[in-house]
N, C-alpha and C positions, 0 to 999 in steps of 0.2 A: 459341582456348579449348578446352581439353581435353574429351573427351566424359565424360558421367556414367557412370563405370564402376561407381560406388557410389551407390545411391539412399538417401537418409536423409530420414526423416519422423518427426514426433512423432505417435504415437497415445495421446492422454491422457498419462499419465506414463510411456509406454513409448518409447524410441528404436528404430525399426525401421531396420535396416541391410539392404540388399539388394544382393548381388553382380550386377552388370548387364553381363556380356559373353556373353550367351546364344549368340551366334553361334559362339564357340570355347569353349562349356561352362564359361564363367565362369573361364577360366584367367587367372592374374594377369600383367599387365604392370607396369612401374614406375609409370605414372600411377595405375593402379588400386590398387597397394599403397599409395602415398602417400595417395590419397583414403580408403582403408580407415582408415589411422591418423588421418586429420583426423576421420572419423565417429566413431570410438571416443573421440577426444579431446574432441570436443563432447558426446558422450553422458556421459562422465565429469565433465566441467566444469558440466554444466547440472544444477542442484540440483533442477529440477522432474523430471528423469528418474529413475525409481526401479526400472527394469529396462531391460535391453537384449535385442532379439530380432534375430537374424542369419539370413538365408535366402538363397537363390539364385533368380535369375530364370530361367525356362526350363525344359529337362528335365534339367539337372544342378545339383548345388550348387556344385561347383568342381572342375575337372580338374587343379588344381595350377598349376605354372609355365607359362606360354606359352613353349614351347622354341623357337619361331622367334625371339622376342626374345633368349632366353639364347644362341642360336648365331649371332646377327646380328654383323657386324664392328663395327658401332657401337652394339651393345647393352650392357648393364651386365655387368661381371664377375661370375662366379659367386659369388665371395666376397661382393660387394656386393649380390647378390639376397638372400643369407641374411642379411647383417649389416644392411642398410638396409631391406629390405622386410619379411621375414617375421620376424625376431626382435623388432622393435618391436611388431607386432601381437600376437604371443603374449604378450609381456610386458603390453601394454595389457589383454587380455582377463583374465589372471591377477591384475593388479594393481588393477583398478577394482573399489571395494568396493560393487559392485551387482550382482545376479544377472544372468547372461547366459545366455539361452535360445537355442539353435541348432536350427534346424528344416532338416534335410537332405533336401531334396525330390528328390535324384537322386544320381546318382555323385559320390562324395568321394574323390578320389585324390590321392596325394603330399601336398603341402603343404595342399591343400583338406581332406583328411582330418583333418590334424593340426591346423588352425586349429578344426575342429569339436570334435576331442576336448580342446581346450583350454578349451571352454566349460563352465559349470556344469551345465548340463542339455542332453543331446543327444536329440532326438527325430528319427526318420527315417521317411520313407515306407516302406511294405513292399516297394516296388520300388526303394528306394535300395540302394546298396552301398558298401563302403569298401575302397580298396586301397592298400597302400604301394608305389607304383610305381616307387620310387627304383632298386631292384636291377636293373630291366628296362633301365636306361640307364646302369649302373655307378656310380651314386651311393649315398649313405647317406641314411637319413631325416633330415629337418631339420624346422623349425618345431615343435620340441619332442617329434617322434615318438619318439626314443630315450628321452625322460623320461617320456611320458605312458603309453605302451603297456605297459611292463613293470609299471607300477603298476596298471594297469587290468585286464590279462588274465594277468599273470605272465610270467616270463622265457621259459618255454618257447614259449608261444604268440607272445609278442612276437618271439622269434628267428625262428619259422617265418613269421610274417606279413611281417616286414621282409626277409628274406633270399629267401623264395620268392615273395614278392608275390602271395599269395593273396587272391582277391577275397572279401570276407566280406558276406553278405547283412544286411540290418537285422535280421532275426530271429536270425541267428547272432550278431550284434554284441551283442544283449541278452542272449542265453543266455550269453556269455563275460564279460558286465560291462563291455563296452567303451562302450556307450550306455545311455541311461535307458529309452528306449520305442521300439517299432516301431508305427506309426499306419497305419490304411488311408489309402491315397494321397490320396483326395478330401478326408479330414478332417484331414490333417497341419497346414496353416496355421491352421485354427480352433482345434484342440486345443493347438498349440503356443502361439498367441496367448492363449489362455485361461489357460495356465500362467503365461505372462508377465504377464498382468493380475492373477492371484491374487498373485504375487510382488511386484507394484508396490504392492499394498495391504497388505503386510506391513511390519513394523518394518525399515526399510531399513537403519538404522545397525546393528541387531543381525545382520542377514544379512551385511552388509559385515565385521563383525568376525568372525563365523563363518568367512567365507572366508579372511580374514587368518589365522586360527587353523589352517585345514585347510592353507593354503599352508605355514605353519610346520612342520607336522607332518611334511612330507617330508624334512626335515633334522635334526629335533630328536630327541634321546633322550627317554625318558619324563619325567624330572626337568625337562628344559629346557621340555617342552610343558606340564607342569602349571604352571609359572611363567607360560608365555604365557596359559594359560586364567585364571589368577588375575588377571593385569593386564587382560585384555580384558574379563572378567567385570565387574570394577570399573568399567571404562570403560562398558560396556553399561548397568550400573546407574544410571549419571547420565544417561539419555537421557530425553526426553520420553515415548518410546514404551514404555519400561519402566514408567513411572509409569501411563500410560494403560491398559497392559496388566494391571497389578495392580489398578487401581481399577475397570476393566471386569470382572474376574473376582470381586472382592468385591460389585460391584453387580449381578451376573448379567445383564451386558448385553454386546453385542458391542462389541469395542474398534474405535475410528476412529484408526488410526496415521497420522502425518504423516511419518514417515521422518526423524525428527529424535531 
């Protein structure tokens, strides 16, 4: 039986996913990547889950790929590591129509940094840092790094971060728009979970449609995006939560959303 490289638990309506190879800074091996995919799939399929929370166990969030596995004679080919391990994880994070909160508790390097950046909200401990370490071993950023970074920080900064492999502190990451918030180290888990709890009580269907619209905006022109908004707004208007939100507003009370 394989080790529990990914811990999965339900906390009320939140799926908490914890990277759990702390002895190697939560670097990914094949079993861990496949377990991560299973955890994300379970969170997506469970209708009682209304938000997803991702963090790391120990002093690091994730150091990226386990290079011992990548260079082992019987290890997976590099192409398969990208194709079968990381690409599905990034797609799952972006395609799940539930908010994904990432609490970066320590260093996030390589694929670990880019898994974090794929999430909807990234909160990092003030002692945490981000580094695109690929150039240091002659590789290119994967796990969506060449997609997310230019959109988050601009082409000049993205080029510098990826080519020079510059380490970015949590505070610097906030300043350049890479992440949402930098939090006092001891408060990170509580504040990130509080955000996930808040999101889980919101109209989940509407949040999911918002995420779908934001995803579409990366490739649409204005006319196409206006059409997307029209279609998704119509869909949002047919939900229970829309009716509950309107009724609560008119009745001057706090809405009780069901995520439907």
